C-alpha positions as CSV (number, residue, x, y, z in Angstrom):
1,M,0.0,0.0,0.0
2,D,2.8,2.4,0.9
3,V,4.5,1.6,-2.5
4,D,1.2,2.4,-4.3
5,K,0.9,5.7,-2.4
6,S,4.5,6.6,-3.1
7,S,4.0,5.9,-6.8
8,A,0.9,8.1,-6.9
9,Q,2.7,10.9,-5.2
10,N,5.6,10.6,-7.6
11,L,3.2,10.7,-10.6
12,I,1.5,13.8,-9.2
13,T,4.8,15.5,-8.6
14,H,5.9,14.7,-12.2
15,I,2.7,16.1,-13.6
16,L,3.1,19.3,-11.6
17,D,6.7,19.7,-12.6
18,T,6.2,19.0,-16.3
19,P,2.6,19.9,-17.2
20,W,3.4,20.0,-20.9
21,K,4.1,16.2,-20.8
22,A,0.7,15.6,-19.3
23,R,-0.9,17.7,-22.0
24,N,0.9,15.7,-24.7
25,E,-0.4,12.5,-23.3
26,I,-3.9,13.8,-23.1
27,E,-3.8,15.0,-26.7
28,R,-2.3,11.6,-27.8
29,L,-5.1,9.7,-26.2
30,L,-7.8,12.0,-27.7
31,L,-6.3,11.5,-31.2
32,L,-6.0,7.7,-30.8
33,P,-9.0,6.8,-32.9
34,L,-7.9,9.0,-35.7
35,A,-4.4,7.7,-35.5
36,W,-5.6,4.1,-35.6
37,L,-7.9,4.9,-38.6
38,G,-5.2,6.7,-40.5
39,C,-2.6,3.9,-40.1
40,V,-5.0,1.0,-40.8
41,G,-6.5,2.9,-43.8
42,A,-3.0,3.5,-45.2
43,G,-2.1,-0.2,-44.8
44,V,0.6,0.1,-42.3
45,G,-1.2,-1.9,-39.6
46,W,-1.4,-1.0,-35.9
47,H,0.2,-2.1,-32.6
48,N,-1.6,-1.1,-29.4
49,D,1.8,0.0,-27.9
50,W,2.4,2.6,-30.5
51,K,2.6,6.2,-29.3
52,L,1.7,8.9,-31.9
53,Y,1.9,12.5,-30.7
54,G,0.0,14.3,-33.4
55,L,-1.0,12.7,-36.6
56,P,1.7,11.6,-39.1
57,I,1.4,12.0,-42.9
58,L,1.2,8.6,-44.5
59,Q,1.7,8.4,-48.3
60,I,1.7,4.7,-48.9
61,H,1.7,3.3,-52.5
62,R,-0.9,0.5,-52.6
63,R,1.5,-1.9,-54.2
64,S,4.3,-1.3,-51.8
65,R,4.9,-3.1,-48.5
66,V,5.3,-1.5,-45.1
67,Q,6.1,-3.4,-41.9
68,I,6.6,-1.6,-38.5
69,G,7.5,-3.2,-35.2
70,A,6.3,-2.7,-31.7
71,R,6.6,0.3,-29.4
72,L,6.8,2.9,-32.3
73,T,7.0,6.5,-31.2
74,L,6.3,9.3,-33.7
75,R,6.2,13.0,-32.6
76,S,4.4,15.0,-35.1
77,A,2.9,17.8,-33.0
78,R,4.9,20.9,-32.6
79,R,4.6,20.9,-28.8
80,S,5.6,17.3,-28.5
81,N,9.4,18.0,-28.6
82,P,11.2,21.1,-27.4
83,L,13.3,21.1,-30.6
84,G,10.1,21.9,-32.5
85,P,9.3,19.6,-35.5
86,N,8.9,21.6,-38.7
87,H,6.1,19.3,-39.9
88,P,4.4,16.0,-39.0
89,C,6.4,12.8,-39.4
90,I,6.0,11.6,-43.0
91,L,6.2,8.0,-44.1
92,S,6.1,7.6,-47.9
93,T,6.5,4.7,-50.3
94,R,6.6,6.0,-53.9
95,A,6.6,3.0,-56.2
96,P,5.2,-0.5,-56.8
97,G,7.4,-3.0,-55.0
98,A,8.9,-0.5,-52.6
99,V,9.6,-2.1,-49.2
100,L,9.9,-0.1,-45.9
101,T,10.6,-2.1,-42.8
102,I,11.1,-0.6,-39.3
103,G,12.0,-2.6,-36.3
104,D,10.9,-2.5,-32.7
105,D,11.4,0.6,-30.5
106,F,11.8,3.1,-33.3
107,G,11.4,6.8,-32.5
108,M,11.3,9.9,-34.8
109,T,10.3,13.5,-34.4
110,G,9.0,15.5,-37.3
111,G,11.2,13.7,-39.9
112,S,10.6,12.1,-43.3
113,I,11.2,8.6,-44.5
114,V,10.8,8.4,-48.3
115,C,11.2,4.9,-49.9
116,A,11.2,4.3,-53.6
117,Q,13.0,1.0,-53.5
118,R,14.0,-0.3,-50.1
119,I,14.6,1.1,-46.6
120,A,15.3,-1.3,-43.8
121,I,15.6,0.0,-40.2
122,G,16.7,-2.2,-37.4
123,Q,15.8,-2.3,-33.7
124,R,16.0,0.6,-31.2
125,V,16.8,3.2,-33.8
126,S,16.3,6.9,-32.8
127,V,16.0,9.6,-35.3
128,G,16.4,13.3,-34.3
129,C,14.0,16.1,-35.1
130,N,13.5,17.1,-38.7
131,T,15.8,14.4,-40.2
132,I,15.2,13.1,-43.8
133,I,15.9,9.5,-44.9
134,A,15.4,9.1,-48.6
135,D,16.5,6.3,-50.9
136,T,15.9,8.3,-54.0
137,D,17.2,11.4,-55.7
138,F,13.6,12.2,-56.8
139,H,14.8,13.9,-60.0
140,P,17.4,12.9,-62.6
141,L,20.6,15.0,-62.6
142,D,20.8,15.1,-66.4
143,A,18.6,17.9,-67.9
144,A,17.4,15.7,-70.9
145,A,16.5,12.9,-68.5
146,R,14.5,15.4,-66.3
147,Q,12.6,16.5,-69.4
148,A,11.8,12.9,-70.3
149,D,10.7,11.9,-66.8
150,F,11.0,14.5,-64.1
151,L,10.5,12.0,-61.3
152,A,12.9,9.3,-62.6
153,G,15.7,10.0,-60.1
154,A,18.1,7.3,-59.2
155,S,17.4,5.1,-56.1
156,A,19.4,2.6,-54.0
157,P,18.5,0.8,-50.8
158,I,19.2,2.3,-47.3
159,I,20.1,-0.1,-44.5
160,I,20.1,1.3,-40.9
161,E,21.2,-1.4,-38.4
162,D,20.3,-1.8,-34.7
163,D,20.9,0.9,-32.1
164,V,21.7,3.7,-34.5
165,F,21.3,7.2,-33.3
166,I,20.7,10.0,-35.9
167,G,21.0,13.6,-34.7
168,M,18.5,16.3,-35.6
169,S,18.3,17.8,-39.2
170,A,20.4,15.1,-40.7
171,L,20.0,13.9,-44.3
172,I,20.5,10.2,-45.1
173,L,20.9,9.6,-48.8
174,K,20.4,6.6,-51.1
175,G,22.7,3.6,-51.0
176,V,23.9,4.1,-47.5
177,R,24.4,1.6,-44.7
178,L,24.6,2.8,-41.1
179,G,26.4,0.1,-39.0
180,A,25.0,-1.0,-35.7
181,G,25.4,1.4,-32.8
182,C,26.8,4.3,-35.0
183,V,26.0,7.9,-34.3
184,I,25.2,10.5,-36.9
185,G,25.9,14.2,-35.9
186,A,23.2,16.8,-36.1
187,G,22.9,18.5,-39.5
188,S,25.1,15.8,-41.2
189,V,24.6,14.8,-44.9
190,V,25.4,11.1,-45.1
191,T,26.5,10.0,-48.6
192,R,28.5,6.9,-47.8
193,D,28.5,3.9,-45.4
194,V,29.3,4.5,-41.7
195,P,30.9,1.6,-39.8
196,A,29.4,0.0,-36.8
197,G,30.1,2.0,-33.6
198,A,31.5,5.0,-35.3
199,I,30.5,8.7,-34.9
200,A,30.2,10.5,-38.2
201,A,29.4,14.2,-38.8
202,G,29.7,16.9,-41.4
203,N,28.7,17.6,-45.0
204,P,29.5,15.2,-46.4
205,A,29.7,13.2,-43.2
206,V,33.0,11.6,-42.2
207,V,34.0,9.4,-39.3
208,I,35.3,11.4,-36.4
209,R,35.9,8.7,-33.8
210,N,34.4,5.6,-32.3
211,A,31.4,6.0,-30.0
212,S,33.1,4.1,-27.2
213,E,36.0,6.5,-27.0
214,S,35.9,9.1,-24.3
215,R,36.6,12.7,-25.2
């Protein structure tokens, strides 16, 4: 009984100290029916342990495949993160046969995942505010090719392994593999593979050191 009373007191103290978190939870629960309807209607399924703060934008090609694991957290509402997402989270598959897979315990704030071919994200991956992950160039680089087909940009799969952390406002481009446990610095533009356990940053991103090294 004393444990229950202590837990209740701790919860009340937490709510009083951080009232915006309580507001976020209330808004999330109120939007739950719309969130469920949007996800199921788009064909991405639903897990009861998902937490969606605000409604994401789902642009899912009907002949693509999307698979998302348990304990997903998407923060789309502007007040849901102190870094301030520029827009709701966007999940987009753009072509027939595109495959987007996301493992358990994935979290993202106000970012975009755009899949024209294949994006595979592992377990426990965290993506910082306003980051973009896109496996396509969208538009051809050659002017004549753009005139022939403006949306025929090159694409190549993106693989993000387990326990990767991507800082805010990063850009992860086509054909990249991020090794398990690596860290991508805020604002980085990643154009090449990053080894497991490495910290990479910059434009274009380069490996700075290993994540296990103390500074």
